[in-house]
C-alpha positions as CSV (number, residue, x, y, z in Angstrom):
1,H,52.1,134.4,-35.9
2,Y,50.3,135.8,-39.1
3,A,52.0,134.1,-42.3
4,E,53.7,136.4,-44.0
5,S,54.9,135.2,-47.5
6,R,53.4,131.5,-48.0
7,V,51.2,128.9,-46.8
8,R,50.5,125.5,-48.4
9,L,48.7,123.7,-46.9
10,V,47.6,119.8,-47.0
11,L,44.3,118.4,-44.8
12,Y,42.5,114.9,-44.7
13,A,39.1,116.9,-43.0
14,M,38.7,120.9,-42.8
15,V,35.2,121.7,-41.4
16,H,33.9,124.9,-41.7
17,N,30.1,124.7,-39.7
18,A,27.6,127.8,-40.0
19,D,26.3,126.7,-36.9
20,Y,29.0,127.5,-34.9
21,P,30.9,131.1,-36.0
22,D,33.4,131.1,-33.4
23,S,34.4,127.6,-33.7
24,D,38.4,126.9,-33.6
25,T,37.8,125.4,-36.8
26,N,35.5,127.6,-38.5
27,L,38.6,130.4,-37.4
28,A,41.3,128.5,-38.7
29,V,39.5,127.8,-41.9
30,E,38.7,132.1,-42.0
31,E,42.6,132.9,-41.1
32,V,43.5,130.5,-44.3
33,I,41.1,133.0,-45.9
34,A,42.6,136.1,-44.6
35,A,46.1,135.6,-45.2
36,H,44.8,134.9,-49.1
37,Q,43.0,138.4,-49.0
38,R,46.6,140.1,-47.7
39,G,48.0,138.4,-50.4
40,V,49.6,136.1,-48.8
41,D,50.9,133.1,-51.2
42,V,48.2,130.5,-50.1
43,E,47.7,127.0,-52.0
44,V,45.3,124.1,-50.0
45,I,45.4,120.6,-51.1
46,L,42.4,118.5,-49.5
47,D,41.1,115.3,-49.8
48,G,39.0,114.1,-52.3
49,S,39.1,110.6,-51.8
50,T,35.8,108.3,-51.9
51,W,34.6,108.8,-49.0
52,I,34.9,112.6,-47.7
53,V,33.6,113.5,-50.8
54,D,30.7,111.3,-50.4
55,N,30.1,112.6,-46.5
56,Q,30.5,116.2,-47.6
57,I,33.0,116.5,-44.8
58,N,34.8,119.5,-46.9
59,D,32.1,121.1,-48.9
60,A,31.6,124.2,-46.7
61,A,35.2,124.4,-46.3
62,I,36.0,124.2,-50.2
63,A,32.8,126.6,-51.2
64,L,34.6,129.1,-48.8
65,L,38.2,129.3,-50.2
66,V,36.8,128.4,-53.9
67,A,34.6,132.0,-53.4
68,A,37.3,133.7,-51.3
69,G,39.5,132.9,-54.5
70,V,42.1,131.3,-52.4
71,P,43.9,128.3,-55.1
72,L,42.5,125.0,-54.6
73,R,43.1,121.9,-55.4
74,T,41.4,118.0,-54.1
75,T,43.9,114.8,-54.5
76,P,42.5,111.7,-56.8
77,S,39.3,109.5,-55.7
78,S,41.3,106.4,-55.3
79,V,43.3,108.1,-52.7
80,V,43.4,108.4,-49.6
81,T,45.1,111.5,-48.5
82,H,45.2,111.6,-45.0
83,A,47.7,113.8,-44.3
84,K,47.5,117.2,-41.7
85,A,50.6,119.2,-43.0
86,L,50.8,123.0,-42.9
87,L,53.9,125.2,-44.5
88,C,53.8,128.4,-42.8
89,D,56.5,131.0,-44.5
90,D,59.6,128.5,-43.1
91,K,57.8,126.6,-40.1
92,V,56.2,122.8,-41.0
93,L,53.3,122.1,-39.1
94,V,52.8,118.4,-38.9
95,G,50.7,116.4,-36.4
96,D,47.5,114.1,-36.1
97,A,44.7,116.6,-36.3
98,N,42.1,117.2,-38.9
99,W,40.6,120.0,-38.8
100,S,37.4,119.7,-37.4
101,Y,35.5,120.0,-34.3
102,S,36.5,116.7,-32.6
103,A,39.8,117.1,-33.3
104,F,40.1,120.6,-32.4
105,S,38.2,119.8,-28.8
106,L,37.9,116.6,-28.0
107,Y,40.8,114.4,-28.8
108,N,44.3,114.9,-27.4
109,G,46.3,114.7,-30.4
110,T,50.0,115.8,-31.3
111,S,51.6,118.4,-33.6
112,V,55.4,119.5,-34.3
113,Q,56.1,122.4,-35.6
114,V,60.0,123.0,-37.4
115,T,61.9,126.0,-38.7
116,S,64.3,125.0,-40.8
117,P,64.3,126.2,-44.3
118,E,65.6,122.4,-45.1
119,L,62.4,120.6,-44.5
120,A,60.4,124.1,-45.9
121,E,61.9,122.8,-49.6
122,D,61.3,119.4,-48.3
123,Y,57.4,119.8,-47.9
124,L,57.4,122.4,-51.0
125,T,58.4,119.4,-53.2
126,W,56.1,117.1,-51.5
127,F,53.8,120.0,-52.5
128,A,54.3,120.2,-55.6
129,V,54.4,116.1,-56.4
130,L,50.4,116.7,-54.5
131,V,49.6,119.4,-56.8
132,A,50.9,117.3,-59.9
133,E,48.0,114.4,-58.9
134,S,45.2,116.4,-58.3
135,T,42.5,118.4,-59.3
136,A,41.7,122.4,-59.0
137,V,38.8,123.6,-57.3
138,V,36.9,126.3,-59.4
139,E,33.8,128.5,-59.0
């Protein structure tokens, strides 16, 4: 299912690796960009904690998102935002998987998708709190 109206994504790790162009993680990052390009209201928040930044975990994905004009924010360096949550239209997906090769291909994890307008509104409220606490990433 492709997003039709909105996407709100909060992730600890979003890895894009140019050495593996057809990897599931690369395709997921590129689908977020494609949604934005087809007019879907997309916003992304990535963890900005010290370890993630020092190890450049999200740097390649950030560069791609920013170059494509996707609204992107990072959380404060003093807080670890270890979330993995996606709102796609009125469906909310919450799980334990970062967007990384290991999470997508090596580990057995669990995620749940809930279709609920009430949960979608709660998610948007939580997202707004993170927006208020985070910093916009601009080119």
